C-alpha positions as CSV (number, residue, x, y, z in Angstrom):
1,M,-13.1,-91.2,17.9
2,E,-13.4,-88.3,20.3
3,P,-16.8,-88.4,22.0
4,L,-17.2,-84.6,22.2
5,K,-15.9,-83.8,18.8
6,G,-18.4,-81.9,16.7
7,L,-20.4,-80.6,19.7
8,P,-20.9,-76.9,20.1
9,A,-18.8,-75.2,22.8
10,P,-20.6,-75.0,26.2
11,N,-22.5,-71.9,26.9
12,L,-20.6,-70.6,30.0
13,T,-21.9,-67.8,32.2
14,S,-19.6,-64.8,32.1
15,E,-18.5,-62.8,35.1
16,A,-20.7,-59.9,34.0
17,E,-23.8,-62.2,33.8
18,V,-23.1,-63.5,37.4
19,Q,-22.7,-59.9,38.6
20,A,-25.9,-58.8,36.8
21,A,-27.8,-61.7,38.5
22,A,-26.5,-60.7,41.9
23,D,-27.3,-57.1,41.3
24,S,-30.9,-58.0,40.4
25,L,-31.5,-59.5,43.9
26,P,-33.1,-57.1,46.4
27,D,-30.9,-55.7,49.3
28,V,-30.8,-59.0,51.2
29,T,-29.7,-57.4,54.5
30,A,-32.5,-54.8,54.4
31,V,-35.1,-57.5,53.6
32,I,-33.9,-59.7,56.5
33,K,-33.7,-56.8,59.0
34,E,-37.2,-55.6,58.0
35,G,-38.6,-59.1,58.7
36,D,-41.7,-58.7,56.5
37,P,-42.9,-62.4,56.1
38,E,-44.0,-61.8,52.4
39,K,-40.7,-60.2,51.4
40,L,-38.7,-62.9,53.3
41,S,-40.7,-65.6,51.6
42,G,-40.0,-64.1,48.2
43,L,-36.3,-63.7,49.0
44,Y,-36.0,-67.3,50.2
45,G,-37.8,-68.5,47.1
46,E,-35.4,-66.6,44.8
47,L,-32.4,-68.0,46.7
48,G,-33.8,-71.6,46.7
49,I,-34.1,-71.7,50.6
50,E,-36.8,-73.7,52.2
51,L,-37.5,-73.5,56.0
52,K,-39.6,-76.1,57.9
53,Y,-40.6,-75.6,61.5
54,D,-41.0,-78.7,63.7
55,K,-43.4,-77.4,66.4
56,A,-42.9,-80.5,68.6
57,K,-39.1,-80.1,68.7
58,E,-39.1,-76.3,68.4
59,V,-36.5,-76.6,65.6
60,V,-36.3,-75.0,62.2
61,Y,-34.8,-77.1,59.4
62,A,-33.3,-75.2,56.4
63,T,-32.5,-76.7,53.0
64,T,-31.3,-75.0,49.9
65,S,-31.4,-75.9,46.2
66,P,-30.1,-72.9,44.4
67,P,-31.9,-72.1,41.1
68,V,-30.3,-73.7,38.0
69,L,-30.1,-71.9,34.7
70,S,-32.2,-73.7,32.2
71,D,-29.6,-73.5,29.5
72,C,-28.5,-76.9,28.1
73,V,-24.8,-77.4,27.5
74,R,-25.6,-78.4,23.9
75,G,-27.7,-75.2,23.4
76,E,-31.3,-74.5,24.1
77,I,-33.7,-77.4,24.0
C-alpha cells in the first residue's frame, strides 16, 4: 500500500504568491536608512528577526525564524 495514496495534492506556493508577499513588505532599505525604532521593530517582526543586546559584552545577538504559512499540507485545519 502506498502511504500517500488518496491524500490531496500539497498546496504549493506559486511564484506569483511569493512575489506578492515580497511586494507587500515596506521598502526595507528606506526603513533601515531612516532608523526609526518603531518602524525597524515592525520590519524585524515581519521578517522574523529578533535582536538582543548584551550590555556587559556590548554585543548584539541576532536570530531569525521566518514566518511560516499556516497552511497544512493536507489542507486547512
